[in-house]
Residue, then its C-alpha position, 0 to 999 in steps of 0.5 A: m489324908a493317913e498315907s500323907d499324915a504316915e509320910a509326914q511321919r517319915q520325913r520327919a524320921l529322916a530329918r531326925h535322922w539326918r542330925a544324928s548324921l551330921r551331929l556322929t561326923a562333928a564329932l569324929l571330926v573333932l576327935w580327927f581334928a584334936v588328935v592333929i593339932v595336939a600332936a603338932i603342937y606337942a610334937r617337939a616335946l614328944s621328940n623327947f622320949s624315943v620307941l624302938g629308937i624312934p623318937l615319939s613324935f615320928y611314931i604318933f604321926a606315922q603309926g598312931a593317928p593312921l590306925l586311929f583314922l581308920a578306928i574313928i572310920g570303923v566307928y562312923a560305917r558302924h554306927m551309920n549301918r546301925a541307924d540307916r536299919r534301924f530307920a529302915k526297920k521303922h519306916p520301910r519305903s512304901a512300894 
């Protein structure tokens, strides 16, 4: 009986872990989408400004967006590694 309670508790914790993972993924996808859409919407207005002779809209798409995307990937990887370690520490898989 105690073993099934432990397994049920582990399953509930796994479900919470999965929901947290989905929330993080959704939040980062919204951020990614917002960056792409906002930059595209304001591209014409940003073309009036330049950085080192390059239109700002091109600079944002060519340089800024990929760096932001790498940062999003880094945030996701770091957060999920921490969450996975916490889950594994609290709920070790029984051998």
